[in-house]
N, C-alpha and C positions, 0 to 999 in steps of 0.2 A: 292820577290818571290811568296807570299799568293797571291797578289793582282792580279798578272798578270795571274796565274793560275786559278783563281775564275772567272777573266773576260773572260778567252776563247781565246783572238788571239793568245798568246803566245805559245800554243799548236800548233805544226805543224805536216805534215806527211813527214816521210822520206822514201824515197823507194830505197832500195838496189838492186846491180844488180843481185844477188842471187835470187831474187824473194820475198825476206822477207822486210816487211815493218815494222816502227816503230813511235810510238810518241816522239815528242821531244819538251821538255821546255828548251829553250837556255837562261842561264842567267851567265854573266861574273863577276859578283860582287864578287864570291868567287871561288878559284881555286879548286872547287870540283865536281866531277861528280859521279852522282848515276845512276847505270843502271840494271835495273830489266827486267826480262823476265821469259818467262813461256812457257812449252811445254802443249798443252792440252789433255795430257793422263796422267792419273796418278794411283794411286796404285791399281786402279780397275782390272788394266792388271797384276798383280802380277800372277805368274804361278800357275797353281791348286796345291795346297798342300805347297805353297812357299809363303805365304803372308808376308809382311813384306821387301819383294825384292828391289822394289823402294826404301823404306824407308834407308835400307842399301845403296844403291846408294849414296843416299843424303850427307850420313854421310861418304862416300869414296872419292869423286869427289876431295876432296882437301888431301887426303892422298896419292899425289904420281901420276904423271900424265907424257907421254912422257919419257925424260930421266931423269927426276928430280924423287927420291924415296920421301916417306912421309916427311922425315926430310929437304931434299931440297926442296921441295915445300913450307912447312911450313915457312922455313928460308927466301925463296925468297918474301913470303907475308908479313912477318914481317919486313924484310930490307926497304921496300918501304911502310910501313903502309898501304896496301891494304887489304881491309874488303871483305870477299866473302863467302857467305854462300848459302846452297841448302836447300829444302824442298820438303815433297812429301805429297798430300794429296787423297782422292778419285779420285779426277777429273783430276789433273793437278800435274807438276813437276816444282817448280819454282826455280830462282836462283837470287841472289841480289849482285852486286858489288859496292864497292864504294872506289874511288881513288882519290888522288890530281892528278891535272891535269898533273904535271911535271911526274908524274908515270903512265900516262894513257897505254902507249906502252907495259909497263912489265905487267900492269895489264889485257889487254886484251890479252897477249900472253899467261898468264895463265890459263885465262878462257878458250881460245881455246884448250889449251892442255889437260884441264881438261875434256872439253865436247868431243872432238875429240878423245883423245888417253889416257882414264883412265887406270890405270896399273892395279888395284885389286891385289896388291901382298899379298902373302900369309898370311904374318905377319900382314899386314893391315886389312884384311878381318878377321883375328882373333880377332883382338882388337876391331875392332867395332861391331862385332857380340857381344863380350862379355859385351861390353859397352850397347848394347840394350838389351840384357837378362837381366844384372843387373837392366835396368829399369822395366822391364817386371815382374821380381820378387816382385820388389817393389809394381808395381800396384796390384800384387795378394792380398796383405795386404791393399790397398786402395778401401774403399766401392765405393766411388764414380767413381773410375775408373772401378770397376767390374760393376757397374751400366750401363756405359755409353758402355761399351764392350757387355754387353749382351743385352742391347735395340737394337745395330744395329744388332746383330745376329739374335735376334728374330724378329724384323721388316723388314729384308731384307733375310730371311733365303732361301737360295738355289741362290741368287744374288750375284754378284761381292762385293755390297755395303755391304752385311754381312760379308766379309771378314775383317780383323784388319788391317788398314794399316801399323801399326808397328809390325803386325804379332803375332806369339807365340814363346814360347820356341821351340818347335817341328819345327814351320816351319821356323825359323831363322836359327837353326842348320842345317835343310836339303838344304838350300839355299847353292850354290858353287858360286865359282868365275866365271865358265862358265855361270851360269844362270845369274848373272848381266851383263855380255859381252853381252849376246844376249836380254836381256830386253834393255839395252840402245840404243843397236841398232835400234829397234822398236819405243822407246820412243823419242828420240832425232831426229825429223826431222822436215825439214822445212815448212813444209805445215800446220803444227799443233802448231804454235809460236806466240806469242806475246811480243812486245818488247816496253819499255818506257825508255826513256835516259832524265836525270835532270841534268842542270849546264853547266858548262864551255865547251860545245861541239858544233860546227857546224854541218850543215845538211851533208855537203861533207864528212867531216873526220867521223862522226858518221856512213854513207852509207859505208865507206871503212872497218871499224871495223868491221860492222856486216857482211860484206863478208869473212872478215878474220877469222870470229868466228863461224859463221855458215853456210857459203859457202859450205866447204866440206862435211857437215852432209848428209843423204840421203834425198831426196826430198819428199817422200811421207813413210808413213807405212804401213805394211800388216795386223796391228792390226786389229780384228773384231771390231765392234762398241758395244758398250755396250748398251743393252736392255733398254729401258725405264720401270720403274716400280714405286709402289705405297708401301707407309710403310704398311705392314701386322701387323697381329696378333692383329688386334683391337679388344677391350674388354677383352684381355688377360691379368693377373696380376702374373707376373714372381716374385716369392720371392726366393730369394736365402738367405740362412742361414749363419748369420756369428756373431759370439761373439763380439759384439762391443755395446756401448751403446746407440748409434745414429743410425738410419736408413737413408742410403741414397737413394732418391726417385728420380725417373725420369720417366716423362709421354712423349708420343707424339701422334699426328695423322697427316694426310694429311694436306699440307698446299698449297702454290702459288709457283709458278715458278718466278724467277726475271724478264721475259719478260712477266709476265701476267699484263694486263692494270689496275689491282687491287693491285699492289704489293704495290706501294708507299702508300695507302691507310692501307695496312695491316702494313706497318712498324708503322704507326703513332697507329693502334691499339694495336700491340703488346706492344709497348712503354706505353701505358694506361696500358695494363695488367701486364706486370712483366718486360718491359726493362729497366725502370728507377728504380737506385738502392734505391732511398730512397722516390720517391713519387708514385709507381706504386700501383694500386689494391691489388698485391699479398703481396708487402711488407707492406701496410698498414693493411691487413686484416690477413695475416698469421705471421707477426712479432708485428707491434704494439699494434693491437689490441687485439690479443691472446697471445702474447710471444711464438708461436709454435716453431719458428726456429730462427736464426740468419739472414741468408739468403735465399734468394728464387728469382728465376728469371724465364724468359720465352724467348724464341727467334724464329726466321723464321731461317729456314735451308733450303735455296734455292739450293740443288745440281743439277748437269747438267741433270742428269736422273732421278731424282724422286724429290719431294719436301714436307718438313712435317714442323709443329711447333710443339716446344718443351719445357720444362720447368722441374725443380725440385729444390729439398731441401734435408737439414739433418735436421732430428729432433728426438726427444726421441720417444724411440720404442712404448711407448704407447699412442704417440699422433700422430702416422704415419697417421692412418684412418681419423682422423679429419682434418689434414692438406691437404691430396689428397681432402676429401669432400671439404672445402674451395675453394681450386684453382678451382674445377670443377663448383663450384656454381657460382663462378666470370666469368667464360669462357660461361656458359649459360646465365648470365646477359647480357655479352656483344652479346653474337648471338641473343638475343631477343630484346633489346635496343638500343644496340650500346654504345658509350661514351656519357658522358654530353657535353654541350657545352664547359665548362671550361676545362673538359679533353682534350678535341679536341683542343682548343686552347693553351692549355699549351704544349702539346705534339708537335704540330707542331712548337712552338716557340723554344723550345728546340733544336728539330731535324735539324733547320733551323739555328739557332743561334750557335750551337756547329763544325757546319759543317767546318770552316775555320780551328779549331784545327786540323784537319787531314792533313793539308797543311804547317805547320810551319817548315818542314827541306826538303831538298832535297832528302832525303831517304824516307820521309814519303809520299812525293809527287809522287814519281816513284811508290811505293808501292799501293798508292790508285789509281793512276790511270792504273797501271796495272790491279788491279781488276776491273775496270771498263771496262777495254778493254778484259779481261776474259770473263765477263759477256754478251759480245756483245752489250756495250753501246758505243753511238756514240762519236766523239771527241768534240762536245759541249755540253756533258751531265753535265760538271763542269758550266758552263753557265747556264744551265736550269733548273739543280736539284733543286734549292729551291723554283723555281716558281711552279714546278709540287707539291713539298709539299704544298705551298699556296694556290693552286688550289684544293686541296681536301677539298669535302663538307661532311656535315654531312650525307648526303645520300651515298656518297662514302664511307664514315666510316662504316656506319651500313651495307654496302652491305659487303665489306670486313670482318667484323666481323662476319656476319653470314656464310660466305664461310669459315671461319678459324674454326668457334666453335660451328657450329649446329650440327656436330658430335658427340655426345654425350660418344661415346666409345673410349677410349683412350688404347694404349701400356703402361703399365705400369710395370715397374721394380723396385724392392725394395731389398737393400742389408741390411742384417742385423738380429733384430728379432723383425719384426712390429707384433703389436697387433691388432686385430680385421680387419686386409686387407684382402680382399677376391675378 
């Protein structure tokens, strides 16, 4: 399976009569099918004052559909060993189906019911809202969760990205079954759909099942487009007081989109800064040399309508300022000088060598390929990807590092009782 995906020829395009296309990796070695899909509209379209609505939808689609109530739907999944899950983020709504070949008819029937005829029964809505609300209450005691929520609120104030995809206690309580029905009618449309199938299924059969599941959905949506934006509040340090021994620290500044020509080089530079768990500059400087924190990391966050880089740690209240100074110093160093030759070579080796680990099961292949499709990458990207990383030069890395880290102002959020942070 891995070899066929990595070399590219086994990935083909399947066009269904309803106008929807899919990527297919056909493999008859095991009687298993993994089927992943995404609607390219997400929680950024939650109704005003009802953030978290699409997240509620993701928790309710398997809680009854068509003539099956929640118990009957769950029994049908369990009786046929069908795995079905849904998730919502800011940009997309994703679904994942995994089934034995012998049960594919029932699996795709249940998926079609979930998308076409969700019930949103009162008892199921109340139960899922209670589950989500319980999680939100737990997050109110979690410094890191508070820091992440406050970061997006401050960085995207007034923009849909500033809303919380999982909502708030008030917004979840305010969302009704009617809101969920109206939202799904706009999100679940054929024009904003990406599909990947992997396993024991052929092109003709896949096309038929796609028509069955997605054909009855609306062709297009009337949702207004999300306005492109940039991370704001740069230079702001937001301190949220909380009586805890450690402060959760998160920083961020504008970054690069996935389609930017320098994005591959930026991935390498981010790996050097804080993307590696045990060899990155932040790990060595913050943890190993100074013992400031147990863990520290950085990442690139290329959303569809904004891009930023971010990082964070958790450290003793009296060492927060020192930790942030160290992280900023490493970003400045990379912006001025780029990585060393050794850092560049080691980062490329790791990012190239670890790539096959993303393709060792049918489900992982489907999920990874769907992410590529969502990001607008071509069907041959798996074949070209490692060569793109090999081709990154020191000049490329230095240019990407300067673009990422030359901005010396970040949005900083600290939750705890930080000393000396301003």
